[in-house]
C-alpha positions as CSV (number, residue, x, y, z in Angstrom):
1,M,-32.9,51.7,13.6
2,V,-31.2,48.2,13.7
3,A,-32.7,47.5,17.1
4,K,-36.1,48.3,15.8
5,R,-35.6,45.8,13.0
6,H,-34.5,43.1,15.5
7,T,-37.6,43.7,17.5
8,K,-39.8,43.3,14.5
9,V,-38.0,40.1,13.5
10,I,-38.3,38.7,17.0
11,A,-42.0,39.6,17.1
12,I,-42.6,37.8,13.8
13,L,-40.8,34.7,15.1
14,V,-42.8,34.8,18.4
15,V,-46.1,35.0,16.4
16,C,-44.9,32.1,14.2
17,V,-44.1,29.9,17.2
18,F,-47.4,30.8,18.8
19,L,-49.3,29.9,15.6
20,F,-47.3,26.7,15.2
21,V,-48.0,25.5,18.7
22,Q,-51.7,26.4,18.4
23,A,-51.9,24.6,15.1
24,L,-50.3,21.4,16.5
25,N,-52.6,21.5,19.5
26,G,-55.6,22.0,17.2
27,I,-54.5,19.1,15.0
28,V,-54.1,16.7,18.0
29,Q,-57.4,17.7,19.5
30,T,-59.2,17.3,16.2
31,L,-57.6,13.9,15.6
32,L,-58.8,12.8,19.0
33,S,-62.3,14.1,18.3
34,L,-62.2,12.4,14.9
35,R,-61.2,9.1,16.5
36,F,-64.1,9.4,19.0
37,T,-66.6,10.2,16.2
38,L,-65.4,7.3,14.0
39,E,-65.5,4.9,17.0
40,M,-69.1,5.9,17.7
41,M,-70.1,5.7,14.1
42,R,-68.5,2.2,13.5
43,G,-68.9,0.5,16.9
44,G,-71.4,2.6,18.8
45,V,-74.4,1.0,20.5
46,Q,-77.5,3.1,20.7
47,T,-79.7,3.0,23.8
48,L,-82.1,5.1,25.7
49,G,-80.8,7.0,28.8
50,S,-82.4,9.2,31.4
51,V,-81.6,12.8,32.3
52,T,-80.5,12.9,36.0
53,A,-79.8,16.6,36.5
54,K,-79.0,19.8,34.8
55,R,-76.6,22.6,35.9
56,E,-77.5,26.1,35.0
57,S,-74.1,27.6,35.5
58,D,-72.5,25.8,32.5
59,H,-75.6,24.4,30.8
60,R,-74.6,20.8,31.4
61,V,-77.2,18.1,31.2
62,F,-76.3,14.9,33.1
63,Y,-77.6,11.5,32.0
64,E,-77.3,7.8,32.9
65,Y,-77.7,4.7,30.8
66,S,-77.3,0.9,31.1
67,A,-74.8,-1.1,29.2
68,G,-75.0,-4.8,29.9
69,A,-75.3,-5.2,33.7
70,H,-73.7,-1.9,34.5
71,E,-74.9,1.7,34.9
72,F,-72.9,4.5,33.4
73,G,-73.3,8.3,33.2
74,G,-72.2,11.2,31.2
75,Y,-73.1,14.8,30.3
76,Y,-73.6,17.0,27.3
77,R,-73.7,20.8,27.0
78,L,-76.3,23.0,25.4
79,G,-75.6,26.5,24.4
80,P,-76.8,29.4,26.5
81,D,-79.3,30.4,23.9
82,D,-80.5,26.8,23.3
83,S,-84.2,26.6,24.2
84,D,-83.9,22.8,24.9
85,F,-82.1,23.5,28.1
86,T,-85.2,25.2,29.5
87,F,-87.4,22.2,28.7
88,V,-85.1,19.4,29.8
89,E,-86.0,18.0,33.2
90,A,-84.7,15.1,35.3
91,G,-86.3,11.8,34.2
92,D,-86.6,12.8,30.5
93,K,-85.4,10.3,28.0
94,V,-82.3,11.0,25.9
95,N,-80.7,9.0,23.1
96,V,-77.3,7.7,24.0
97,V,-74.6,6.1,21.9
98,Y,-71.8,4.3,23.8
99,S,-68.7,2.4,22.6
100,A,-69.1,-1.3,22.4
101,R,-65.4,-1.8,23.4
102,R,-65.5,0.8,26.1
103,P,-69.1,1.1,27.4
104,Y,-68.1,3.9,29.9
105,V,-67.5,6.2,26.9
106,S,-70.7,7.7,25.5
107,T,-72.3,10.7,24.0
108,A,-75.9,11.9,23.9
109,G,-77.6,12.7,20.7
110,L,-74.6,12.3,18.5
111,K,-75.2,13.5,15.0
112,S,-72.4,11.5,13.4
113,E,-72.3,13.2,9.9
114,F,-72.2,16.7,11.4
115,S,-69.4,15.7,13.8
116,L,-67.4,14.1,11.1
117,R,-67.8,17.1,8.8
118,K,-66.8,19.4,11.6
119,D,-63.7,17.4,12.4
120,Q,-62.7,17.3,8.7
121,F,-63.1,21.0,8.5
122,L,-61.1,21.7,11.6
123,L,-58.3,19.3,10.4
124,I,-58.0,21.3,7.2
125,F,-58.1,24.6,9.0
126,W,-55.4,23.6,11.5
127,G,-53.3,22.1,8.6
128,F,-53.4,25.4,6.8
129,T,-52.6,27.3,10.0
130,L,-49.6,25.1,10.5
131,L,-48.4,25.6,6.9
132,G,-49.0,29.4,7.3
133,S,-46.9,29.5,10.5
134,L,-44.1,27.7,8.8
135,W,-44.3,30.1,5.8
136,L,-44.2,33.1,8.2
137,A,-41.3,31.6,10.1
138,R,-39.4,31.2,6.8
139,I,-40.0,34.9,6.0
140,G,-39.0,35.9,9.5
141,I,-35.8,34.0,9.3
142,R,-35.0,35.4,5.9
143,V,-35.7,39.0,7.1
144,G,-33.6,38.3,10.3
145,R,-30.6,37.2,8.2
146,T,-30.9,40.3,6.0
147,V,-31.2,42.6,9.1
148,L,-28.1,41.0,10.7
149,Q,-26.1,41.6,7.5
150,N,-27.4,45.2,7.4
151,Q,-28.8,44.8,3.9
152,P,-32.2,46.2,2.6
153,V,-35.1,43.9,3.4
154,R,-36.8,42.2,0.4
155,I,-39.9,40.1,1.1
156,E,-41.1,37.8,-1.7
């Protein structure tokens, strides 16, 4: 019976560690995305680029654009159900926003407000996930101590 309790406590702690690591990773990724979005909103230069190719396997659309005397390229993805992928052809024009400080960094068709709201939502979501994992870990540790002392388990 005690071994069963130990297994449950270990399972709770493993889930907590997994959630904690996922939340930290989510927060870091979201902060990087937020940084990119804010950089494009504040110091982005808009230009017109051209579609160079599209790849059916992963729905990527490749484009090129000029920034000063240099040519750069990038890609964006369309969802598998996005009808735009069917109609996009090489040579089509595409709106591109690139960083004034780093012209090799770009995005096509950035909808800044949507990206900003999405990043804000994800930051809040991952923050709550992090707090939830810490709360679960606290419960797991409390239950673990109780089990080790062979006392009845009380969860508050």
